N, C-alpha and C positions, 0 to 999 in steps of 0.2 A: 159916710165918714171914710177916713183912710187916705187923706190927701197929703201925705208926707212920706219920708223914707226912714228906714232904720239906721241908727248910728251905733256902731260898736262901742265907741268911746262913751257915749251917754249911758249905755247899759253897764259897761264896766264900772263906771262911777257909782251907779245905783247898787250893783252887786257887791262892790267893796264896802259900801255903807251897810247893806243888809247883813253881810257876813259876820259882823261884830254885834248884831242885835239878836234878841230872842224872837221867837215866833210872835209873841204878843206885841213886841215893839214894831216888827215889820207890818203885821196886820193889826193896826191899832183901833179899827172900828169896833164899836160895841153894840151896834144896831145897823140895820140895813140902811144904806143911803137911798134917798128918794130917787136919785138918778138911775139906780140899778134895780129898782122895784119893777118887775115885769108887768104888774097890774097897772102901772102908771105909764108904761111905754106904749106908744102907738105903733111905731115901726123902727127897726134897726136896719140901716142900709150900708151895704158895701158897694161903693160907687167907683167907677173908673175915674182917673184924674190924669193930669199931665205927668205927675210923678209915678203913677201906677196905671198905665194905660190898659193893661189886661189883668185886672184884679182877680184874685181867687179868694173867696170867703172860706175861712177856717175857724171853726168853733171848737174850743176845748173846755169841756165841762168837768169840774173837779168836785169829787165827793168831799165835803167839809164837815161831815158828821163825826161824832165820837173821836176816835184816835186817828182819823184819816187826815188831819191837818198837816201831817208831815209831807204830804204830796204837794200841797200849795206852797209850803215853806220852801221845799226844794226847787220848785219851779221859779219862785220869786228870787231866790238867792243865786241859783246857778242855771237851772234848766231852761229858762226862757231865752237867754242869749243863745244857747246851743240850738234850741228849736228854731228860732227865727233865722239865725245865721246859717244853719245847715240847709234850710229850705231855700234861702236866697242863693247860697253858694252852689248847691247841688241841682237846683232848678227842676225838681219834679213837677212843680206847677209855677206859674208866673205870678209875680207881684202879690205876695200873701197879705191879706187883710185878716187880722186875728181878733176874735172876740173870746173873752174868758167868761166862764160861768161858775158859780158856786152852787152845788147841789146839796139839798137837805132832804127832809122827810115831810111830805105834805100832811101826814097824819099828826105830826107832833111839833114841828118847828115853826117858829115865827117867820122865818125867811127860807122857804123850801127851794126857792130859786132866786139867784141874783145874776144880772146880765150887764156886762160892760158894753161899750161901743165897739164896732169894728174899727181897728186902728192899724197903721203900718209902721209907726215909729215908737219912741220911748213911752208914749202914752199907754201902750199895752201894759208895760210894767207898772206905771203909775196907777192905772185903774185896777190892775190885779191886786195891788196891795191895799186898795180901798174897799175890797170885799170884806164882808164880815164872816169870820170863821166861827159860826155859831156853835159848832161842836155838839149838836143835838143828836137827832135820830131816835128811833124807837126800837121796840123789841119785836118788830114785825118781819125781820129777816130780809128786808129790801129797803132801798132808798128810792127817791123819786127820779130815777134816771130817765123816765119818760117825759118829764117837764121840758128839758131841752129840745126834745123832738117836737113837742107841741108848740113851743115858742118858735122854733125855727120854721115850722110849717105855716104858722099863722101870722108871725110878727117880724119876718125878715124879708128884705128885698135885696137881691144880690145880682149885680150886673154880669158876673161870670155866667150865670144861668139864663138870665133874661135877655142878654145881648148875644151870647155865644153858644148857648145850649150846653155849657160846661158846668157840671155839678160842683158845688163846694164840698167841703169836708166837715164832718161833725164827729168828734170823739167825746165819749163819756168815759170817765175813769173812776173806778171804785172797787170795793171788795165784797159787795153783797149781791143777793139775787136780783133779777129784773122784776119790776112790778108787773102786775097782771091787769089791773083795771083802774079807771079813773072816775071820780065823782064830779059831775058837772058843776055842782055848787062850789066845791073846793077849787076846781079849775078856774071858775069865774073869780073867786076871791084871790087866788094866788097869781093868776096870769092875766086876768082881765079878758078872758076868752069866753064867749057865750056859745054853748052847745045845746042842742035840743034834747040830748039824752046822755046818760052815763056811757062811757066809752071803755074799750079795751086799750091797754098800752100799745098793743101791736098796731092798732089803728093809727095812733100818732106816729109810730115808727114808719108805717107805710106812707103817710103824708110827708114826713120829713125826707124820706128816700126819693121822693119825686124831684127834689132840688139838691140833695146832699148825698155824698157817699158816707154812710153811717157806720161807725165802728164803736165797739166798747172794749176798753182795756181793763182786764181783771188784775187787780193788785194782789198778788199772792201773799205779800208781806202784811196786808191788812188783817185786822183782828179776826173778822168773820171768815175770810177766805183761807186763812192759815189753819182754821179748824174744820171747815166744811168745803174745802176747795173743789172736791169732786162734784158735788151737787151744784156749786156755783158755775163751774165750767159746763156741766151738762145742760143746765137751764139756759145759759147764755148762748151756747152753741145751737140749741134747739131754736132759739129766736133769731140768731144772726149768722149761723153757719160759721164759715172760716173768718168772718169779720168779728168774731169774739176772740180777742187777742190776750194771751196770758203773759204777764210781766212778772219775772222772778227777781228783778233787781231795780227798785224804783229810781236809783240814781241815773239810770239810762233811759228813762221814760221819753226824753226828748229825741234821742237817737231812734227809739222804737217808732215813735209817731212819724218822724221823717222817713224812715225805712218803709213803713206801711204805705205811706203815700207813694213813694217811689215804685214799690212793687205793684200797687194798684194802677199806676200810670204806665206799667208795661216793662219795668226794669227787671232783670234777672235777679232773683233773691240772693244767689251766691255772690254775684258781683256787688250787690248792695252791701252785704255783710263785709266783704273784703275791703271796701273803701273806707271803713272806719279804722282809724289808726290804733286806738286803744284796744288791747286784747279783751279786757273785761266788757267793753262796749260790744265787741264782736260776739262774745258769748251771750250777752243779754239779748241782742237783736236776733241771733240764731235761734235762741230758745223761743222768742216771740213769733218768729216767722215759721219755724219748723216744729216746735214742741220739744219736750224733754227727750224724746227718743233719738234725736239727731246728735 
């Protein structure tokens, strides 16, 4: 998928409509759509096209459990335009193809993962708002952030890597601890992936990292991280190192994602920060790239 181009006016129209609506009106689904059920998906493809001859696959996985729906709401109402348009304008990578995911809890939720298509135009926004904000989660102190890794490793085909050896990008976003292990039966039921044995979450991470630059953004304003931020950062840093990114102002999540991609592609972090015009955006990006000590 991804054989079209982004239109600023199309998104502006959607954004204006969403701005006057409640979260429940924007995200009106009350169950998972079959089209987004990973167990029913054979493969998601990011393919080069005449409009996007050097496509770059970008996956953004949003925690939609408990009180975390505010992140998806912000992305739909404002952040998506900033994210796509800043990548197109600043060109850290070429021809972005974006897939959105909704992440839940495989232990408790009916839809622990939902997956849109890779798209390059307004269909990114349209499919994002067709995701079900289940609002579940459990009391196990983690959400299933490993499911996007497993899906990406087993059920995506991306031309940027297959044709050019260029990795795509995979961001998961949430406020809880990383999971540690996976049950093969649950993975079969939720993702349609057959494994010979139970697995460690780190195994799915390693598989995804073969084709994707993998990052996790810790939402400090989320309920869990606001209370146990130190342990959340410690565990994610142990797993991902500097690719565990702290976010202290969710309103600038799009600027942070774009900036992380820019720095990963070789840009100087200070230059990246200074290119943002808004002072609050600069502060948020600086915090994410350098930490609170800067």
